[in-house]
N, C-alpha and C positions, 0 to 999 in steps of 0.2 A: 666161415667163408674167407678164402684166401684174397687179400686186397689186390686190386688191380695194379699192375705195374705200369707206369708210362711207357709209351713206345719210344724207341730211340729218337725219331724225328720231334717229339714232344720236348725233349730234352735241349734241343736247339732254339733260342730266341733269336729274332732277327731286330738288329738296330738300323734305323735309317737316320741320317742327318738331311734336313732340306732347309732351304731359305730362298724364298720368293719364286719357287717354281711348283704352284699348285697343281696345275694340270698334268706335270708329267709326274708328280707324288702320286696322284690318285691312278694313273695309269699302272704305275709299279705296284701300289696296293691291290689292284683288280689282279694282277699277275699272281701275286703272293696267295692272294685269297683263292685261286683256283687250284694250289698244290694241294695234293693228297696229304701231305705231312700236316698242313694246318698250323704253322708255327705261330707262336705269340709274336706280335710285331709291336716294337715300340718306335715311334718317330719322334725325333729331336727336332723341334721346329725353332730353328736360330733367327728370330726377327732383327730388326722391329718393323720389316716391310710387310709383304702382302703374306698375311698368315693363312695356313691351309687347314687349322684346327676345325672350323665350322663343318667344312665339307667333309672332313676326313669323319668326324664323328656322326655326321648324318648318314655317310654311306657306309663306313666301316665301324659301327660302333664297339667291336671288339679289340681294336687298335688302340693300344695305350699312346697317349699324346703328352708330351712334356714340353712347355713353352719356355724358351729362354729369352731373355732381355736383349741380349746381343750376341754377335756371332763369334763362337767359340773355335771354329774351323773344324778340323779333325777331331779335337778334343771333345766337341759335342757328342762323339762316340761314347766317351767314358762316361758322361751323364746317364746315358741309355744303358749301358753294361751295368753300372751300379744300381740300376733301378729294376733289374730282373733276377731271378734267382735260379735260372737254368744253368747247368754246368758248361754249357756250350753257347757261344754267341757267333752268329753270322752275319757280315756286314752287307749293308746294301746302300747304293746312293738312290737319290730320287729318280734317277734315269738308268736304274739298273734293277736286275731280280734273278731269282736263283732257278734253275732248270728243275722240272720234275725228278724226285730221287736223291738230289745232290745233297739235302740237308740230312736225310737218313743215312746216306752213304758216309758223309762227314762225321756223324755221331757215332756211328759202328766203329770208324777207325780209331775215334778218341777214345772210345770205351775199351777198345782192345790194346791200345798203346799208351800207358799212363804218362809216358815220358814225352809225349808229342803235346807241344804247346800250341801250335798253329798249322792249319793245313791251307796252303795256297793253291786255289782253284784255277781251272782253265777258264779264262774271260774271253767271249765271242763278241766281237763288236759289230753293231749295226744289223740292218736286214741281211746284208750277205754273209754275216756270221764269220768276219775276219778274225784270227788270231790276234789277241792283244801281243805286241811285240815283246812285252817284258815277260809273258807267258812263254814265248819261244826261247828266251834265255833261260829261264827257270828249269825248263825243260831238257835243256842241255847242260845243266849245271855241272861243273868239274869237281864239285865237293864230294869227299870220302864220307861214307857214314857208315853206320852201323848195317850190316847186311840184313838185319830183322826189321829197318825201317819200311813204312808202307809207301814208301816213293822217293823221288831223288830230294836230297838234302839241298836247302836254300837257305839264303840269308837275306830274303825279301819277299815282297808279295805285293799284289794290287788289292788296295783296301775293299773294293767293292766286290772282291771274289775270294774273301777270307774268311775261315772259320777259326775261332780262337777258343782254347781252354779259359773260361771266365778268371779263374782263381789266379793263371799264371798272367794274364793280360793285367790284372788289377795289381798283381805284386810288381810287376816290371812299370807300374806308372802309365800304363795306357798311352794314347797319344799326347804330345806335347803341344800346348795351345799356341806356343809361340810360332810354330812351323805353318799354321794355317793349314790349307788343303793344296797339296802340290808337292809331291816327294816326300811325304811325312812318314812313308811307311818304313824307311831303311831303319831309322833310330829306334824305333820300336821292334823291330826284328833282331837287330844285335843286341839290344838289352834282353830281349827274351832269350837268345842263345848265350850271353853271358851268365845268365842265370842257370844254365844247364838244360834247357828246353829244346828240344828238336822242332825243326820246321821243315815241311816238306812239301812237294809239289805233286797234285793230282789231277791228271787230265779227265778223270771221269767224276770229278766235283766241278760242276759246269755252272757258270753265273752268264747272263746276257747283259751288255751293256748298250744303250743306245745314246751316246753322248746328246747331252741337251744343247740346243744352239743358244740358249741363253747363259752364255758364260764369257768371261773376259780371257779368251785364249792367252794373249800376250801376258796379261798378269800372271796367268798360272805357269807359263814359262820362265818368266823372272823368277817366280818363287820357288821353282825348281832348281835354278842356278843357285840362288840364295840358299836354300836348304841343303843342297850338297855340299856347299862350304862350311855351313854350320855343322853339318854332320862330321867333316873331316876335323875341324877344330874342337869339337865335342868328345869324338871317340876315337879317330885314328891316330896311330902313334906317329912320332914326330917326323921322321923321314918321309912318310907319307902325306901327312897335312901338309908339308910343305910342298911337296910334288903337286898336289891338288891345286894349292894356291897359286903356284906358279903357272899352272896350266890356265886357270881362271883369270889371272891377269892377261896372258896372250889372247886368249878368247874374247876379252872385253875390248881389246885394241881394234878386233875387226866385226864384233856383232853387238849391237845396240841393246838386244834383250841380255845378253851376257855382261853388258857394261852396268845396266840398271841391276840386275841381281847381284852383280859384285859389291855395288855401292851399298845396297841393302844389308849385304851381308856384313861389310864393315861397319856399319852402324850399329849393328847387333854384336860385334866381336867382343866387346866386355862382358855381355851376359853369357857368349859361349865359352869365353876362357874360364869365365868364374865358376862354370858348370862343367868343366873339362873332366872326363874320367876316360882314359884311353883304354882300349880293350886290351886284354892278356895277348900275349904273343902268339899262342895258336890260333885265336880268333882273328888277329891281323893277319895272319899267313892265310887264312881262309879267304879273306876279303881281298888279299893281292893276286889268289887264284881267280876270283871273280873278275878283278880288274883287269888281268891279263886276258882272260876268256872275251872280256868286252872290248879287248883292243885298247884299253886306257891306262896300261901299265907302261912303265919305262925304266 
């Protein structure tokens, strides 16, 4: 008898990080359970607050749950990725889920393109399914790429709408714990690219995001400012890193959020500089092209 081969959909695991949002997590799990793909799902519950473990195990017994003693931020996803053996991993937040067919489509693309490290999907926000602004930017990416790539080449992604090649993700180090959640994606995207992996945007790989009301939006904005600076100090070449730092100083004089983010960045500057590894010139040129397209170059 010829052994059954796993379906492409079964080749994708879903990893979710959650903290203190049990009700939203259960809603997301119900959405994922309704997918024809029936992916293996791993929930990384980042305590120490309201735990969702008991409710998940009671209602979704096939879901794998990992309890952490403290909040790893985006790096909690690394724990989930290491816990699975599927070749591909799709990320969810506890307030997001994948559309029917998206995971199978992503697996097919990754199977067919062995140099593809990450697919950045189209993220639709809220009941009215507004396009996530970052996805609009990726859809218009100015980056040149191999004509054989199955999508527009990008150097970023929205975490809750990304499917990664597990081996590439782990080799690149995954998400950096120090960044928390908020603008944590670009460092990983660039580290993947520097290792030779391609990243593409596909608007037919769709995720839905209904942003939780249980979040500190100001804190998230401050982290984005801080992480943008840390990314510049960690990976951008000197002229660009100085330009971004100068722009952050000017913004801090006008905006309280920018000022707080800058102060947090400065407090971590010794760590960033100790781990500085500037990208090669070709990758810096790509990043500058993206800066120019976003109107942030000078």
